[in-house]
TORKOLZA-385756 format. One record per residue: x, y, z of N, C-alpha, C, O, CB in turn; residue in one letter. Coordinates in nm, 3 decimals, padded with zeros to 5 digits, always signed. Glycine has a CB too. Layout:
BEGIN
R      n_x      n_y      n_z     ca_x     ca_y     ca_z      c_x      c_y      c_z      o_x      o_y      o_z     cb_x     cb_y     cb_z  residuo
R        X        Y        Z        X        Y        Z        X        Y        Z        X        Y        Z        X        Y        Z        a
...
This chain:
BEGIN
R      n_x      n_y      n_z     ca_x     ca_y     ca_z      c_x      c_y      c_z      o_x      o_y      o_z     cb_x     cb_y     cb_z  residuo
R  +16.090  +11.861  +23.060  +16.126  +11.765  +22.962  +16.133  +11.824  +22.822  +16.206  +11.774  +22.737  +16.030  +11.654  +22.965        x
R  +16.060  +11.928  +22.800  +16.060  +11.995  +22.673  +16.196  +12.056  +22.642  +16.242  +12.058  +22.528  +15.954  +12.100  +22.669        x
R  +16.259  +12.107  +22.749  +16.393  +12.167  +22.732  +16.495  +12.061  +22.694  +16.582  +12.085  +22.611  +16.437  +12.240  +22.860        x
R  +16.486  +11.946  +22.754  +16.575  +11.834  +22.724  +16.552  +11.785  +22.580  +16.647  +11.753  +22.509  +16.554  +11.719  +22.825        x
R  +16.427  +11.781  +22.540  +16.391  +11.737  +22.405  +16.445  +11.836  +22.302  +16.495  +11.795  +22.197  +16.238  +11.723  +22.391        x
R  +16.436  +11.968  +22.331  +16.487  +12.070  +22.239  +16.640  +12.059  +22.225  +16.694  +12.073  +22.115  +16.449  +12.211  +22.289        x
R  +16.707  +12.035  +22.338  +16.852  +12.021  +22.334  +16.892  +11.898  +22.254  +16.989  +11.902  +22.178  +16.909  +12.013  +22.477        x
R  +16.820  +11.789  +22.269  +16.848  +11.668  +22.193  +16.827  +11.692  +22.043  +16.906  +11.648  +21.960  +16.759  +11.551  +22.241        x
R  +16.719  +11.763  +22.009  +16.695  +11.795  +21.868  +16.808  +11.880  +21.810  +16.855  +11.857  +21.699  +16.560  +11.869  +21.852        x
R  +16.852  +11.980  +21.889  +16.962  +12.066  +21.844  +17.091  +11.985  +21.828  +17.164  +12.005  +21.730  +16.985  +12.182  +21.945        x
R  +17.119  +11.895  +21.920  +17.238  +11.811  +21.911  +17.231  +11.719  +21.789  +17.330  +11.700  +21.718  +17.255  +11.727  +22.039        x
R  +17.112  +11.664  +21.765  +17.094  +11.576  +21.648  +17.115  +11.656  +21.520  +17.181  +11.608  +21.427  +16.952  +11.511  +21.649        x
R  +17.059  +11.779  +21.513  +17.079  +11.863  +21.394  +17.226  +11.898  +21.374  +17.275  +11.896  +21.261  +16.997  +11.992  +21.406        x
R  +17.298  +11.929  +21.480  +17.441  +11.962  +21.470  +17.521  +11.842  +21.422  +17.612  +11.854  +21.339  +17.495  +12.012  +21.607        x
R  +17.487  +11.725  +21.476  +17.557  +11.604  +21.433  +17.526  +11.573  +21.287  +17.615  +11.537  +21.210  +17.519  +11.483  +21.523        x
R  +17.397  +11.588  +21.248  +17.358  +11.563  +21.109  +17.430  +11.662  +21.016  +17.479  +11.622  +20.911  +17.205  +11.575  +21.091        x
R  +17.437  +11.789  +21.055  +17.508  +11.890  +20.974  +17.657  +11.855  +20.963  +17.718  +11.870  +20.857  +17.490  +12.031  +21.035        x
R  +17.715  +11.810  +21.074  +17.857  +11.772  +21.072  +17.880  +11.653  +20.981  +17.979  +11.648  +20.908  +17.907  +11.740  +21.214        x
R  +17.787  +11.555  +20.985  +17.798  +11.437  +20.897  +17.785  +11.479  +20.751  +17.862  +11.432  +20.666  +17.691  +11.332  +20.933        x
R  +17.689  +11.566  +20.722  +17.673  +11.614  +20.584  +17.796  +11.692  +20.538  +17.841  +11.677  +20.424  +17.548  +11.704  +20.573        x
R  +17.850  +11.773  +20.627  +17.971  +11.851  +20.595  +18.089  +11.757  +20.569  +18.164  +11.777  +20.474  +18.006  +11.948  +20.710        x
R  +18.103  +11.655  +20.653  +18.211  +11.558  +20.634  +18.192  +11.480  +20.503  +18.288  +11.453  +20.432  +18.219  +11.461  +20.753        x
R  +18.067  +11.443  +20.472  +18.039  +11.372  +20.347  +18.075  +11.458  +20.227  +18.132  +11.408  +20.129  +17.892  +11.332  +20.339        x
R  +18.043  +11.587  +20.233  +18.075  +11.679  +20.124  +18.227  +11.695  +20.111  +18.282  +11.695  +20.001  +18.009  +11.816  +20.148        x
R  +18.294  +11.709  +20.226  +18.440  +11.722  +20.224  +18.504  +11.596  +20.168  +18.601  +11.602  +20.092  +18.495  +11.751  +20.366        x
R  +18.449  +11.482  +20.205  +18.503  +11.354  +20.156  +18.486  +11.345  +20.004  +18.577  +11.299  +19.935  +18.432  +11.235  +20.225        x
R  +18.372  +11.387  +19.953  +18.349  +11.385  +19.808  +18.447  +11.478  +19.737  +18.502  +11.442  +19.632  +18.205  +11.426  +19.775        x
R  +18.469  +11.598  +19.794  +18.565  +11.692  +19.734  +18.706  +11.633  +19.734  +18.780  +11.646  +19.637  +18.565  +11.827  +19.810        x
R  +18.743  +11.567  +19.844  +18.876  +11.506  +19.853  +18.893  +11.393  +19.753  +18.998  +11.379  +19.692  +18.901  +11.454  +19.995        x
R  +18.788  +11.312  +19.736  +18.795  +11.204  +19.635  +18.812  +11.261  +19.496  +18.892  +11.212  +19.416  +18.669  +11.116  +19.641        x
R  +18.735  +11.366  +19.466  +18.746  +11.429  +19.335  +18.885  +11.488  +19.315  +18.944  +11.474  +19.209  +18.639  +11.538  +19.319        x
R  +18.935  +11.555  +19.418  +19.071  +11.612  +19.410  +19.174  +11.501  +19.394  +19.270  +11.517  +19.318  +19.102  +11.696  +19.536        x
R  +19.157  +11.391  +19.463  +19.248  +11.277  +19.450  +19.245  +11.222  +19.308  +19.350  +11.190  +19.252  +19.211  +11.167  +19.551        x
R  +19.127  +11.209  +19.250  +19.116  +11.161  +19.112  +19.188  +11.254  +19.016  +19.259  +11.210  +18.925  +18.968  +11.147  +19.071        x
R  +19.169  +11.386  +19.037  +19.237  +11.484  +18.950  +19.389  +11.474  +18.966  +19.463  +11.481  +18.868  +19.190  +11.628  +18.982        x
R  +19.434  +11.458  +19.089  +19.578  +11.446  +19.112  +19.633  +11.319  +19.047  +19.741  +11.322  +18.987  +19.608  +11.445  +19.262        x
R  +19.559  +11.209  +19.059  +19.604  +11.084  +18.995  +19.608  +11.100  +18.844  +19.700  +11.050  +18.779  +19.511  +10.967  +19.034        x
R  +19.509  +11.169  +18.786  +19.511  +11.195  +18.641  +19.631  +11.280  +18.604  +19.699  +11.254  +18.505  +19.380  +11.264  +18.597        x
R  +19.657  +11.384  +18.685  +19.773  +11.471  +18.659  +19.903  +11.392  +18.668  +19.991  +11.405  +18.582  +19.777  +11.589  +18.758        x
R  +19.915  +11.310  +18.770  +20.037  +11.230  +18.787  +20.053  +11.135  +18.670  +20.163  +11.120  +18.617  +20.033  +11.151  +18.920        x
R  +19.945  +11.070  +18.629  +19.951  +10.979  +18.515  +19.992  +11.054  +18.390  +20.074  +11.008  +18.312  +19.815  +10.909  +18.494        x
R  +19.931  +11.173  +18.371  +19.966  +11.255  +18.254  +20.112  +11.298  +18.261  +20.183  +11.291  +18.161  +19.874  +11.379  +18.245        x
R  +20.159  +11.343  +18.382  +20.298  +11.387  +18.398  +20.393  +11.271  +18.374  +20.499  +11.289  +18.315  +20.322  +11.446  +18.538        x
R  +20.354  +11.147  +18.422  +20.439  +11.031  +18.398  +20.444  +10.999  +18.250  +20.551  +10.972  +18.195  +20.389  +10.908  +18.477        x
R  +20.327  +11.003  +18.185  +20.323  +10.975  +18.041  +20.407  +11.077  +17.965  +20.482  +11.042  +17.874  +20.177  +10.977  +17.989        x
R  +20.393  +11.204  +18.003  +20.471  +11.309  +17.937  +20.620  +11.285  +17.957  +20.699  +11.300  +17.863  +20.430  +11.448  +17.992        x
R  +20.659  +11.249  +18.077  +20.801  +11.223  +18.106  +20.852  +11.105  +18.024  +20.964  +11.108  +17.973  +20.822  +11.196  +18.256        x
R  +20.768  +11.002  +18.012  +20.810  +10.886  +17.932  +20.822  +10.923  +17.785  +20.915  +10.878  +17.718  +20.710  +10.771  +17.949        x
R  +20.729  +11.005  +17.733  +20.740  +11.050  +17.594  +20.867  +11.130  +17.572  +20.937  +11.113  +17.472  +20.617  +11.133  +17.554        x
R  +20.897  +11.218  +17.667  +21.019  +11.298  +17.656  +21.143  +11.210  +17.661  +21.238  +11.231  +17.586  +21.025  +11.403  +17.768        x
R  +21.140  +11.111  +17.748  +21.254  +11.018  +17.756  +21.268  +10.940  +17.627  +21.380  +10.918  +17.580  +21.237  +10.922  +17.875        x
R  +21.156  +10.896  +17.570  +21.160  +10.825  +17.442  +21.220  +10.913  +17.334  +21.303  +10.869  +17.254  +21.019  +10.778  +17.400        x
R  +21.178  +11.038  +17.331  +21.232  +11.132  +17.233  +21.382  +11.150  +17.250  +21.457  +11.152  +17.153  +21.163  +11.266  +17.243        x
R  +21.425  +11.164  +17.375  +21.568  +11.178  +17.402  +21.644  +11.055  +17.355  +21.748  +11.066  +17.291  +21.593  +11.202  +17.552        x
R  +21.590  +10.938  +17.387  +21.659  +10.814  +17.349  +21.663  +10.799  +17.198  +21.763  +10.754  +17.142  +21.590  +10.692  +17.413        x
R  +21.553  +10.837  +17.130  +21.555  +10.831  +16.983  +21.661  +10.923  +16.927  +21.739  +10.884  +16.841  +21.417  +10.868  +16.925        x
R  +21.662  +11.048  +16.977  +21.762  +11.144  +16.927  +21.902  +11.094  +16.957  +21.991  +11.102  +16.871  +21.740  +11.284  +16.989        x
R  +21.923  +11.044  +17.077  +22.056  +10.996  +17.116  +22.098  +10.879  +17.028  +22.213  +10.870  +16.985  +22.058  +10.954  +17.265        x
R  +22.004  +10.789  +17.002  +22.034  +10.673  +16.919  +22.063  +10.716  +16.775  +22.154  +10.664  +16.711  +21.917  +10.571  +16.921        x
R  +21.985  +10.813  +16.725  +22.009  +10.862  +16.590  +22.144  +10.930  +16.582  +22.217  +10.915  +16.484  +21.899  +10.959  +16.546        x
R  +22.177  +11.006  +16.687  +22.307  +11.072  +16.688  +22.418  +10.968  +16.687  +22.516  +10.981  +16.613  +22.322  +11.164  +16.812        x
R  +22.401  +10.864  +16.769  +22.500  +10.757  +16.768  +22.502  +10.689  +16.632  +22.608  +10.658  +16.579  +22.470  +10.654  +16.879        x
R  +22.382  +10.667  +16.574  +22.373  +10.605  +16.443  +22.441  +10.690  +16.338  +22.511  +10.638  +16.251  +22.228  +10.580  +16.405        x
R  +22.419  +10.822  +16.345  +22.483  +10.913  +16.249  +22.633  +10.911  +16.267  +22.709  +10.908  +16.170  +22.429  +11.057  +16.267        x
R  +22.677  +10.912  +16.392  +22.821  +10.910  +16.418  +22.882  +10.781  +16.368  +22.991  +10.780  +16.311  +22.850  +10.928  +16.568        x
R  +22.810  +10.671  +16.388  +22.858  +10.541  +16.341  +22.863  +10.538  +16.189  +22.961  +10.492  +16.130  +22.768  +10.428  +16.394        x
R  +22.756  +10.588  +16.127  +22.752  +10.590  +15.980  +22.861  +10.682  +15.926  +22.926  +10.650  +15.826  +22.613  +10.637  +15.929        x
R  +22.881  +10.795  +15.993  +22.984  +10.888  +15.950  +23.122  +10.825  +15.962  +23.206  +10.841  +15.874  +22.977  +11.017  +16.031        x
R  +23.146  +10.754  +16.071  +23.273  +10.687  +16.090  +23.293  +10.580  +15.983  +23.404  +10.563  +15.932  +23.281  +10.624  +16.231        x
R  +23.186  +10.510  +15.949  +23.195  +10.406  +15.846  +23.227  +10.469  +15.710  +23.311  +10.417  +15.636  +23.064  +10.325  +15.838        x
R  +23.160  +10.580  +15.678  +23.187  +10.649  +15.551  +23.331  +10.699  +15.548  +23.400  +10.687  +15.446  +23.090  +10.768  +15.531        x
R  +23.377  +10.754  +15.661  +23.516  +10.801  +15.667  +23.614  +10.686  +15.647  +23.714  +10.700  +15.578  +23.542  +10.871  +15.801        x
R  +23.584  +10.571  +15.709  +23.672  +10.455  +15.694  +23.672  +10.407  +15.550  +23.777  +10.374  +15.494  +23.628  +10.341  +15.788        x
R  +23.554  +10.402  +15.489  +23.546  +10.358  +15.349  +23.619  +10.456  +15.257  +23.689  +10.415  +15.164  +23.399  +10.344  +15.304        x
R  +23.602  +10.585  +15.285  +23.672  +10.687  +15.205  +23.822  +10.674  +15.222  +23.898  +10.681  +15.125  +23.626  +10.829  +15.244        x
R  +23.865  +10.654  +15.346  +24.008  +10.638  +15.375  +24.063  +10.515  +15.302  +24.171  +10.519  +15.244  +24.033  +10.625  +15.527        x
R  +23.987  +10.404  +15.306  +24.031  +10.283  +15.237  +24.038  +10.306  +15.086  +24.132  +10.261  +15.020  +23.936  +10.166  +15.267        x
R  +23.936  +10.376  +15.033  +23.937  +10.405  +14.889  +24.055  +10.492  +14.852  +24.119  +10.471  +14.749  +23.805  +10.473  +14.847        x
R  +24.084  +10.592  +14.937  +24.199  +10.679  +14.910  +24.330  +10.601  +14.918  +24.421  +10.625  +14.839  +24.202  +10.796  +15.010        x
R  +24.339  +10.509  +15.013  +24.460  +10.426  +15.024  +24.479  +10.346  +14.896  +24.590  +10.337  +14.843  +24.451  +10.331  +15.145        x
R  +24.368  +10.288  +14.847  +24.378  +10.212  +14.722  +24.421  +10.302  +14.608  +24.507  +10.265  +14.528  +24.244  +10.144  +14.689        x
R  +24.361  +10.422  +14.600  +24.396  +10.516  +14.493  +24.541  +10.560  +14.506  +24.612  +10.568  +14.406  +24.304  +10.638  +14.496        x
R  +24.586  +10.589  +14.628  +24.724  +10.632  +14.649  +24.819  +10.518  +14.614  +24.921  +10.539  +14.549  +24.747  +10.678  +14.797        x
R  +24.785  +10.397  +14.657  +24.868  +10.281  +14.626  +24.878  +10.261  +14.475  +24.986  +10.236  +14.422  +24.813  +10.153  +14.693        x
R  +24.765  +10.272  +14.408  +24.763  +10.258  +14.263  +24.846  +10.368  +14.196  +24.921  +10.341  +14.102  +24.619  +10.262  +14.211        x
R  +24.831  +10.491  +14.244  +24.907  +10.602  +14.186  +25.057  +10.583  +14.210  +25.138  +10.610  +14.121  +24.861  +10.736  +14.247        x
R  +25.093  +10.536  +14.330  +25.234  +10.513  +14.358  +25.291  +10.404  +14.268  +25.405  +10.415  +14.222  +25.254  +10.475  +14.505        x
R  +25.214  +10.299  +14.242  +25.260  +10.193  +14.151  +25.284  +10.249  +14.011  +25.384  +10.215  +13.947  +25.156  +10.078  +14.144        x
R  +25.194  +10.334  +13.965  +25.210  +10.393  +13.832  +25.334  +10.481  +13.827  +25.411  +10.477  +13.731  +25.085  +10.476  +13.795        x
R  +25.351  +10.561  +13.932  +25.468  +10.650  +13.936  +25.596  +10.567  +13.941  +25.693  +10.598  +13.871  +25.461  +10.744  +14.059        x
R  +25.596  +10.460  +14.022  +25.714  +10.374  +14.032  +25.743  +10.311  +13.895  +25.859  +10.304  +13.853  +25.692  +10.264  +14.139        x
R  +25.638  +10.265  +13.827  +25.658  +10.204  +13.694  +25.715  +10.307  +13.597  +25.803  +10.275  +13.517  +25.525  +10.147  +13.640        x
R  +25.664  +10.429  +13.603  +25.715  +10.534  +13.514  +25.861  +10.565  +13.546  +25.944  +10.579  +13.456  +25.630  +10.662  +13.526        x
R  +25.892  +10.575  +13.676  +26.030  +10.604  +13.715  +26.124  +10.492  +13.672  +26.234  +10.516  +13.623  +26.040  +10.626  +13.867        x
R  +26.078  +10.367  +13.692  +26.160  +10.254  +13.649  +26.178  +10.258  +13.497  +26.286  +10.229  +13.445  +26.096  +10.120  +13.692        x
R  +26.070  +10.295  +13.428  +26.081  +10.307  +13.282  +26.180  +10.415  +13.242  +26.260  +10.395  +13.151  +25.943  +10.338  +13.220        x
R  +26.176  +10.529  +13.310  +26.270  +10.637  +13.283  +26.413  +10.595  +13.318  +26.508  +10.626  +13.246  +26.231  +10.762  +13.361        x
R  +26.425  +10.523  +13.430  +26.558  +10.478  +13.471  +26.615  +10.383  +13.367  +26.733  +10.390  +13.333  +26.553  +10.411  +13.610        x
R  +26.532  +10.293  +13.317  +26.577  +10.198  +13.215  +26.617  +10.274  +13.089  +26.720  +10.245  +13.029  +26.467  +10.093  +13.182        x
R  +26.534  +10.370  +13.048  +26.566  +10.448  +12.928  +26.695  +10.528  +12.948  +26.777  +10.537  +12.856  +26.450  +10.544  +12.893        x
R  +26.713  +10.585  +13.068  +26.836  +10.660  +13.094  +26.957  +10.569  +13.088  +27.062  +10.607  +13.035  +26.829  +10.727  +13.230        x
R  +26.943  +10.449  +13.143  +27.052  +10.356  +13.142  +27.083  +10.313  +12.998  +27.200  +10.302  +12.960  +27.019  +10.234  +13.230        x
R  +26.978  +10.288  +12.919  +26.997  +10.249  +12.780  +27.062  +10.363  +12.700  +27.148  +10.339  +12.615  +26.863  +10.208  +12.716        x
R  +27.021  +10.485  +12.727  +27.075  +10.599  +12.654  +27.222  +10.619  +12.690  +27.303  +10.651  +12.603  +26.995  +10.726  +12.684        x
R  +27.256  +10.599  +12.816  +27.395  +10.613  +12.856  +27.479  +10.501  +12.794  +27.592  +10.522  +12.751  +27.408  +10.612  +13.009        x
R  +27.419  +10.382  +12.792  +27.492  +10.270  +12.735  +27.513  +10.291  +12.587  +27.619  +10.257  +12.534  +27.418  +10.139  +12.759        x
R  +27.412  +10.349  +12.519  +27.424  +10.371  +12.377  +27.518  +10.484  +12.345  +27.577  +10.484  +12.237  +27.290  +10.399  +12.317        x
R  +27.537  +10.580  +12.434  +27.627  +10.693  +12.411  +27.770  +10.652  +12.429  +27.859  +10.714  +12.373  +27.595  +10.808  +12.503        x
R  +27.794  +10.554  +12.503  +27.930  +10.517  +12.534  +27.990  +10.440  +12.427  +28.107  +10.401  +12.437  +27.939  +10.443  +12.658        x
């Protein structure tokens, strides 16, 4: 009976060691899982920050392009007004010269 008792003690020790080993492995896996979840959360946060930065830059670029287009349109409109005004002045001067030429020809005759 002593031999049977020794074998039972050895089996109990092996099972206890296996349970302790599994408990330790389980703790390591939980810790590793927590670290992975933290990494994933950090990687997601980092990706979202990068996406926000991209969207800000893209929006600013669009905003700059829009503002630039508006400035160009305003400049073009201002130039049109200036050109129109200059053409009116030139036309008035030419008409004035034409009238003077006509008067001078009439007076010479």
